[in-house]
N, C-alpha and C positions, 0 to 999 in steps of 0.2 A: 486330534492333532492340535487344535487351537488351545485346548487345556494344557497340553504338554508344552506348547510354545510359551503360554502365559506362565507356567510354572518355571521354565528355564529362565524367562526374563526376570521373574521375581528373585530367583537365586542370584542373577547377575547384579541386580540393583541393590539387594540387601544381603550381600554375601557375609559381611562382618557380623551383622546381628544374627543371621541364621547360623553362622559358625559358632558363636557363643551359645546360642540356644541348643545346638546339638551337643555341646559339651556339658550341659547341665547334669546329666547322669554321672559323668566323670567327676564333676565338682562335688556332687553328693558323696561319691565313693571316697574322694580325698578327705571330705569332712568326717566320714566314718573312720578312716585310718587315723585322722588326727585325734578323734575321741579315744581310740584304743591307745594311741601313743601317750596321750596326757594321763590316762589312767595308769599306764605302766610306769610313767614318770614318778609315781608315788612309791615305787619300789625302794629307792634309796632312803627316803624318810622313814618308811615303816621298818626297814631293816635296821637302821640306826636306833630306832626306838626299841626294838626287840633286843638288840645287842646290849644296850645300856641298862635296860630295865629287867631283862630276863636272864641273859647269858651271864653277865657280870655278877649279878646277885646270886645266881644259882651255881655258877662255876661249871656248868654242864658243857663239855666239849661236844658230845653228839648233837646237842641242840644247836650249837654254833655251826657245825658242819651241815646239819640239816637245813638251817636257814640259808646258809651260803649256797647250797645246791638249788634251793628254790629261786634265789636271786639270780643265779646263772641262767636258769631256764627263762625267767621273766625278762632279763636283759637280752637274751637271744631273740625272744619275740619282739621286744622293743626295736632292736636293730632291723629285724625283718620287716616290720610294719613301716618303720622310717624309710627303709629302702623302697618299699612299695609306693609310699607317698611321693618320694622324690622322683622315682621312675614315672609314675603316673603324671605328675606335673610336667616333666620334660616331654613326654609323649603327647600330652594335651597341647603344649606349645607348638610342637611340630604339626600336629593335626590341624590346629587353627590356621597356621601358615599355609598348609596345603589346601584348606578349604577356601581361604580368602585371598591367597597370594596372587592367583591368576586374575581374579576380578579386580584386585587392587591395582595390579600392573596395567590391566586393560583400561580401566577408568583413568589411571594416571596418564597413560599415553593419550587417551581421548581428551583429557584436560589440557594437554599441551598443544592442541590445535590453535592456530592463530585466532585471536579474538575470543577464545574461551575464557569464561570467568575464572577458571581454575589455573590459568597460565600465570606465570610470574616467578619471582625468586624462590617461592616456597612450593613450586609445582611438584618437586620431587619428594616432598615431605611424607606423603602417605606410606611409601615403602619403608622409610626410616621409622615412621610411627609404628608400623607393623613389627619391625625388628625390635623396637623398644618394648612393645607389649609381649612379644615372644620371649625376650630375655627376662622380663619381670616374672612371667609365669613359670619359668624354670629356675628362678633365683631364690635366695633365702627370705626376701621380704614377704612373699606371698605365704610362706610357711608360718611366719610370725602372725600374719592375719588369721590363719586357720587356728593357731594356738590361742589367740586373744580371747575368744569366747569361753575358754576353759579357765580363765583367771578366777572367776567366782568359785570354782571347785576348790582351788587351793585356799582361797579366803574362807570358805565355809569350814574347811578342816581346821584352819587356824582358830576360828571362832569356837569350834568344838573343843579344841585343846584348852583355850582360855580366851575370854572376850577381850582382854587387854591386848593380847598378841594380835588378834584380828583387827582391832581398831587401829593399832599402830601400823599394821601393814596397809590398811585402807588409806590412812593418812599419807603414808609414803607413796602409795600408788597414785593418789590425787596429785601430789607434788610432781611425780614423773609425768602424769598426764598433762598437767599445766605446762611442763617443759616441752612436751610434744606439740601442744597447741602454739606455744610461742615459736617453736621451730618452724611450723607451717606458716605462721603469719609473717615472719621476717624473711623467709626464703622464697615464697611463692612468686612474687613479682620478679625477683632476680632470676629465678629459674625460667620463667616465661621469656624474659628479655634475653637470657643466654641462649635459649633454643631458637628464638627468632634470628639473633645475630649469627648463630652458628649456621643456620640455613642460608642466610645471605652470603656468608663467607664461602660456603661450599659452592654456591652458584657462581660467585665471582671467580673462584679458583678453576672451576670446570670451563667456564667461558674463556678464561685467559689461556688455558691450555689449548683449546680449540682454535684460538686466534694467535697461536705462537708465531706463525709466519709474519703476520703484519706487525706484531710487537717487536720481533727481532729486526725486521727490515727498516722500521721507522724509528728505531732507537727508543722504544717505549718501555724497555725492560726495567730500567731503574724506577721510572714513575709507577709502573704497574706493581712492582715489588713493594714500593713505598706504600701504595694504596692498600695492597694486601696486608702489609705489616700493620698498618693502622687498624684495619678491620680485625685482624687476628688479636692484636693487643686489646681492642675493645671487647672482643668476645671472651678472652681470658679474664679480663677485669670483671665483666658481668658474671661469669661463672664463679670467680673468686668471691664476689660480693654475696653470692648465695652460699658458698662453702664456708666462709668465715664464721658466721653466726651458727650454722649447722654444726660445725666441728666443735665450737665452744659449748653449745647446748648438749651435744652428745657426750662430751667429756664430763660435763656437770651431771648428767644423768647417771653415767657409770659410777662416778664418785659417790653420788647420793645413794645409789643402790648398795654399794659396799658399806656406807655409813649406816644404812637402814638395817643391814644384816647384823652389824655390831650392836645396834640399838636393840634388836630382837634378842641377841644373846644376853645383853645386860638386863633387859626386862625379864627374860626367862630365868636368869640366875636369881634375880630378886624374888620371883614367884617360887623358885625352889626353896630359897631360904625361908620363905613364909609357909612352905609346906603345901602349896596349892597345885604344883605340878611336879612331875618326876624329872630326874636329870636327863633321861633320854629324850624327853619332850623338848628340851632346849635345842639339841642338835636337829631334831626333826622340824622344829619351827623355823630354824635358820634356813634349812634346805627348802622348805615350803615357801618361805618368803622370797628367796632367790628365784625359785621357779615361777612364782606368781608374777614377778616383775620382769622376768626375762623377755616375754613377747613385747612388752611396752618399750623396753630398752632397745630391742632389735628394731622396732619400728622407727624409733628416733634415729638410730644409726643409719637406717636405710631410707630415711625420709626423702632424700633428694631423688633417689631412683624411683621411689613410689610416686613422687610428684610428677616426674617425667612420664611414668607409665600412665598415670591418670590423665595427664594432658594429651598424651598420644591416643588414649582410648577415646577421649572426647573429639579429637581431631578426626579420627577415623570415622566415628559416627556422623560428624558433620560433613565429612568428605563424601560418604556414600549417600547421605540424605540430599546433598546438592546435585547429585547426578540426575539429569532429566529423565522423566518417565518416557518409555518408548511404547509404541503401539504394538498390539498383537500382530504376529506375522504368520502367514500361511505359506505353503510351498507353492509359489507361483511358477508357471512354466518359464523356461529360459527366455530372456528378453530378446527381441529382434533388433532393438536399438532405437525405435521411434521415441523421440523425446519432445516433450511439450513444456514450455516455460510460460506461465500465465501471470502477468502483472506482479512480477517478483520485485520486491524492494528489500534493501539491506541497509541497516544503520551501522555506523562505526562502532567498534567495540567500546564498552564502557559499562558503568554501573546502571542497572535499570532505574528509570525515573529521572535520569540526567538528560540534558539536551545533547543528543548525539547527531552528528551530521549524517546525511544520506549518502551512502556510497553508490547504491543502485536505486533507480526509481522507475517503477512500473515497466520492467523489461518483459517483453513477450515475444516469443517466436516458436516455430515448430520445425523439426527436422525429421526426415524420413530415412530409413536405412539406405546407406550408400551416399548420403549427402556429406559434403565437406564444407565447414563454415570457417571463414577467417574473420576474427574479431580484431579490429584495429582501432586505435585511439591513442591520444596522448597519455603520458604518465599520469597516474591517479585518476584515470577515467573509469575505472571499475573492472578492468579486464580480469585481473587475478581474482578479485572477489567473485565474479561470475563463474570462473573456473572452479573455485571451491564450492560454490553452491551447486554446480552441475554434478559434481562427484560426491556430494553429501558430506564434505568436510565441514561445511557450515550449513546452518539451516536458515531459510529466509525469515525475515521479520514480518513479511506480508507476501501474499501470493503463494505459488506452489510450483514445484518441479516434478514432472511425472515421466516415468520411463515405462513405455508400453501401457500407459493409462493408470499406473499405480504410483503413488507418491513414494519417494525413496525410503521413507521409514516403514513402509509396508513390506518391503523386501527383507528376506533373511540377509543379515550383514555379510555372511560368507558367500552366499550365492550372488549377491549384488557386487561384492568386490571382485569376483571372478569375471563379471560382465563389464567391468570398468577398467580402463587403462588411464593412468594419470601421471603426467610428467610435471611436477611443480616447478615454479620459477627458481626456487632455492632448493637444490638437490643435495642430499647427503646419503651416501650408501651406508648400509648397516654393516657392522663387523661380520665377516663371513667371506666365502669364496665368490668369485664372479658367477658361478653356476647358482649358488644359493640366492644371490641377489636377483638374478634374472628370473629365477623360478619363484620369487616371492617367498622363499623359505618354506615352500610347500613340501612336506615330507613324502608326498606321493608323486612328485614331479618326475617325469621321465626325460632322459637326455635328448631324445628326439625333439620334444617340444621346446626345450631350452635352445638347442641349436637352430631350430626353425625360427625362433624369435630373434636370435642373434643375426641370422642371415637376412631376415626381413628388415632389420634395422641397419644392415650393412656393417656390422662389427665382428662378424665371424672371423674373417681373416686377421683383423687386428688382434683379436683374443688369441688366436693360434700363434701369433708372433711373440707373445709373452712367454717367458721361460717356463712358467707353470700352466699356461693355457687357462682353461676354465677353472682350474684349482687355485688361481692367483687370489691371495687374500686381499680384501678391501677393508676400509674403515680404520686402519692403523696409521701411525705417524709416518710409516715408510711406504705408503701406497704409491705404486709406480706409475700412476696414470695422470694425465693432464685433465684440465677442466673440460675440454671438448670431448675427450674419451669417456669421462664419467657421465657427461650428458648423453652421449650416445648409448652407453650402458643403461642409463635411466630410461631411454626410449625403448630399448629392448625389453626391459622389465615391464614397461607400460603396455606393450603389445604382446606380451606372453600369452599364448593360446588365443590370439586374435579376439580380444573382447569386443563386444558390440558397441560400446561407447568409449571413445578415446578422446581425452582432453589434454592438450599440450599447451603449456604456458611458457611462452618464449622458448620454444624448443631449439632454436638455432642461435641463441645468444652467445654461445662459445664455439660455434662450428665454423670451419673453414669452407671453402667452395665445394670440396668433395663431400663434406658433411651435409651441406645444403642440398646437393644433388641426391644424396642418399635419403635425406628426409623427404624430399618431394616424391621420390619413388616409393617410399614406405607409405606415405599418405595415399598415393594413388592405389597401391596394392590393397590397403585396408578398405578403401572405398569400393574397390572392385569386389571384395569379399563380402560386402554388405554392411560394414561397420560405419557408424557415424563418427566423423573426425572433426573436432573443434579445435582450432588453433588460435591462441592469443599471440599477436605478433606486433612487432615494431618494424622488423626488416621485411621488405616486400617478398623476398624469396620464400618466406615461410608459408605464404598463401598461394603459391604458384599452382598447387594441385587441388585447390578447393573450387567448388562451384557456386558458393554463396558467400556474401560478405556482409558483415554488420559493422557499422561505425558507431562507437560509443563516444559520447561527449558529456562529461560531468555526470556519469552514471545513467544517462538517458540514451535511448536508441535514436540516433539521428537518421540513419539509413539502414535498411535491411532488404535483401533480395538477391537475385542472381548477380554474380560478380560483374559481368559485363555491363549490366544495366546500372548497378550502383556506381561503378567507376565512371561510367559515362555521365551519370546524373551529377555527381559531385564535381565534375570538370566542366559542366555546362554544355556538353556535346553529346549527341546521340551516338549509339553504337554504329549506325550506318555511316556517320561522318568520320569514324576512325579509320586510319589506314590499315588495311588488312595485314601489313607487315610490321605493325607497331611492336616495338620491343617494350620491355618494362619501362613505364614512364618514370620520369625523375621524381615526381611527387604527385599527390592528389590533395587538392584543397577542398576541405569539407566545411562549409558553414553550417554547424550542427544545430542551429537554433531555428525557430520559425521566422519567416517562412522557410519551407524546405529548400535545401540546397538546389535540388533539381528545378525549382521554380524561380531561382534568383538569376537575373540577367547580369551582364557586365555592368550595366548602368546602376544596378542596385548594390553592387559590391563596392567597397572602398577602392579608390584608384590603385593603390599599391597591390592589393590582393588580386584585382582584375587583371592587372598587367602581368603579375607573376603566373596566374592561371593560364592566361593566353600564351605566355612564353613556353609553359610546360606542356601545353596540349597541342601546340602547332607542330606538325611533323617536320622533321629535318630531312635534308637530302640524304641519300644513301651514303654519300662520301663523308658527311659530317656526323653521322650517327656514332655515338660512343656508348659503351656499356653503362648501364645505370648504376649509380653508387648503391651500396648495400646498407645505408643507414638513413636516419631521418633528421640528423642534426641540422641540416641546412634549411629545414622548413619550419622549425619551431618559432622563428622570428615573426612569422605571419600571425601566429596566435597572439603574440604580444602586441602586434601592431593593429589587430582587428578585435575590438571588443566582442565577446560572446561568439568568437569564431574558433573552431577547432581545426588543427592542422594534422593531417594524417599521411601515411605513406601506404600504398597498396601495390599489388602486382598482378600480372596476368601471365599465363603460361607462355613461354617463348614460342614465337611462330617462326616458320621457315623464312629466311631472309628473301624478300622480294623488293622490287623497286617501288618505293612509296609514291602515292599519288601526290601530284603537285596542286596545292591550293591556289586558287586564283588570288 
């Protein structure tokens, strides 16, 4: 099984090279077809030689018709083998796409992960590169390359007829070859620049289309159009800079080839007058010269497409070589959800060797099945980065993340994906129906599992109220859903088939009160079923149903433990001192640096922070209690007022209203 897994992994990592390797027998066959075709191309020259030197001199009509019958048969074979070569090349192009297309798309999607080295304006280039290579393999340029090795055959026959004719053709071929080299030299940089600018323009165009609402609402249409126009003109100019010299050199090559044929006729006539060759050899030499120079002339004419194909071939090779090697995988038993994070550190995305900031630093914790963890912290504290590391979207630069004792790269990606539910902070549904998206586009998904996930996420009734229900199309410009509805559908997708590890990054950023209640119920149900639920949160309602809390400050764990203990520690009060009827506190002040918050007294805190903490943690009378706000905007000023102090907001499950104890 390990060998099979290693073999499958090798195919995924080297699909392009393996695809070309598997096509080698087909390339050999095409080469044999080209050999037959080029030999049959001598038919016209030999026929003209026989007509002028044998038929005309003898006046034999039967000989003429006999030669013509042979020519018909030979040209029939020529057409047949030319058809076989063309068909073989087109089928080879499709076969290469079939063998490498899935791996190219998969690695391209992988390269689009945030912080991946392959992300950027040219991230979508591999698929276009594969398209360029496929078009080249089925086009006329590659046929010229297969015909090029047979140029010496025609030159040898010309030398056999007369050495002068051979040397004249060699000289002409040299001039045409120099024109081809000049074409390459003057167009290579322009072609590379044009391809890069075209990729940047495509990326800008697609992003502008996706941001159409903001562009229209803020009156940016004219400015964006002007920017696109400038990029488009620059791309056209770069392409034209490569086309101008290529067109000129191609025209010069065609004109020179016609001049060379006339020179061959002139030299042949001179040799006939001197009695060194026959009249039929003049026509045969002219045909042979044209045939010898045709591949070179075609290569010059197709040079731009050939240069693009060569660059695309190199890009694909580099793209697949840059994909990270993966470990061998075995068929591990289904995970239970126990997750261990050990001294995990993550650096900011950037080129290796550069000075990159630490997003996470020495993060460690362990969760058992049924645990719920709320991760709170200010913006840029590392919450989303931790979420990506937990689900395997990113890999740690130091430390490790283990699920049921195995690092994430030891799991089969498909099996691991089924055990993980992930709701990213930025959510975008894929083009397809609601059912397809909830089911993660699984072709074996059953309707019962899809409906169960929708009910667990509290969106089943909402979906049924849509005109097309679960068949409603998503991902288009006319998507009939709001941001909150899309987020709840993303939650249903994340909990499809109740995965053992569920990571939710800001799951209630677009939700209303009803959505918050449904989210809390969903988290509670998942925990009751034995799943580990990790919630990255700013709003306190998101962590109402968890039992553990982690406070992140500048990528470092400031506090971790049971929710009641952590919240009591960061407010400077013990759990016993809290009123049993306490509702969600207005805020939690967390001094996330050493000494630990739980060890800091009011005297150690700056006066402003101590007064604010005391005000927030002193219970109010039942008559003066008001519902807690659902945002953290009113506490960020404490972080600015207190050096090295992080300000957070947390929540506890609402308790039944009772009369609060009165503090002396």
